[in-house]
C-alpha positions as CSV (number, residue, x, y, z in Angstrom):
1,M,179.9,222.4,13.6
2,A,177.0,224.0,15.5
3,M,174.0,225.3,13.6
4,A,172.2,228.5,14.5
5,G,169.2,226.5,15.8
6,D,171.5,224.5,18.1
7,R,172.9,227.7,19.6
8,R,169.4,229.0,20.2
9,R,168.4,225.9,22.0
10,N,171.5,225.7,24.0
11,G,171.0,229.4,25.1
12,R,167.8,228.4,26.8
13,A,168.8,224.9,28.0
14,W,168.7,226.1,31.6
15,A,164.9,226.9,31.3
16,V,164.1,223.2,31.1
17,H,165.2,222.9,34.7
18,V,163.1,225.7,36.1
19,P,159.9,223.6,36.9
20,F,161.9,221.0,38.7
21,T,163.8,223.7,40.6
22,V,160.6,225.3,41.8
23,V,159.4,221.9,43.2
24,L,162.8,221.4,44.9
25,L,162.6,224.8,46.5
26,L,159.2,224.0,47.9
27,L,160.5,220.7,49.2
28,A,163.5,222.5,50.8
29,A,161.0,224.9,52.6
30,A,159.1,221.8,53.7
31,A,162.2,220.3,55.1
32,L,163.1,223.5,56.9
33,R,159.7,223.8,58.6
34,T,159.9,220.1,59.6
35,F,163.3,220.5,61.1
36,Q,161.9,223.5,63.0
37,Y,159.4,221.2,64.7
38,H,156.4,222.4,62.6
39,W,155.9,219.0,61.0
40,R,152.3,219.7,59.9
41,E,153.3,222.8,58.0
42,G,156.2,220.8,56.4
43,A,153.8,218.1,55.4
44,I,151.4,220.6,53.9
45,L,154.3,222.1,51.9
46,V,155.2,218.6,50.6
47,G,151.6,218.3,49.4
48,V,151.8,221.7,47.8
49,A,155.0,220.7,46.1
50,L,153.3,217.6,44.7
51,F,150.4,219.7,43.5
52,V,152.7,222.2,41.8
53,A,154.6,219.3,40.2
54,G,151.4,217.8,38.8
55,L,150.2,221.1,37.6
56,L,153.4,222.0,35.9
57,R,153.5,218.5,34.3
58,A,149.9,219.0,33.1
59,V,150.3,222.5,31.5
60,L,153.9,222.4,30.1
61,P,154.8,220.6,26.9
62,A,156.9,217.5,27.3
63,E,160.1,219.2,26.0
64,N,159.9,221.9,28.7
65,V,159.3,219.9,31.9
66,G,162.7,218.4,32.3
67,L,163.0,216.1,35.3
68,L,159.3,216.3,36.1
69,A,158.6,213.9,33.3
70,I,158.9,210.3,34.6
71,R,156.3,208.4,32.7
72,G,153.5,209.5,30.4
73,K,151.8,212.9,31.1
74,K,148.6,211.3,32.4
75,V,150.4,208.9,34.7
76,D,152.6,211.7,36.1
77,V,149.6,214.0,36.7
78,V,147.4,211.4,38.3
79,T,150.3,210.1,40.5
80,C,151.2,213.6,41.7
81,G,147.5,214.3,42.4
82,L,146.9,211.2,44.4
83,L,150.1,211.6,46.4
84,C,149.2,215.3,47.1
85,A,145.8,214.3,48.3
86,A,147.2,211.5,50.5
87,V,149.8,213.8,52.1
88,L,147.4,216.6,52.7
89,Y,144.8,214.3,54.2
90,I,147.3,212.8,56.6
91,A,148.7,216.2,57.5
92,L,145.3,217.7,58.2
93,T,143.7,214.8,60.0
94,I,146.3,213.4,62.4
95,T,145.8,214.7,65.9
96,G,147.4,214.0,69.3
97,G,150.7,212.4,69.8
98,P,154.1,214.0,70.4
99,F,154.0,216.0,67.1
100,D,150.7,217.7,67.7
101,S,151.0,221.4,67.1
């Protein structure tokens, strides 16, 4: 039999997925820009999505981050930060070639 606390938690169970959904929406926008032949803007949006994922992982408690929690909080934040920096560096420094815009 369900307790009152269980019903309260179940009523807000969807809220756990909001941070991950925000990151997925940013990645969808990045894919859209890339498919529209604006690869640099798409790559920058991927970097922004990684930054947002790391930021959300850093500020939200473990029970509210949902699928953004992979390892420990420090490992997740550092990994997202390093990947964000790498993607943004590559997107902003590559020049020439067939994809230059």
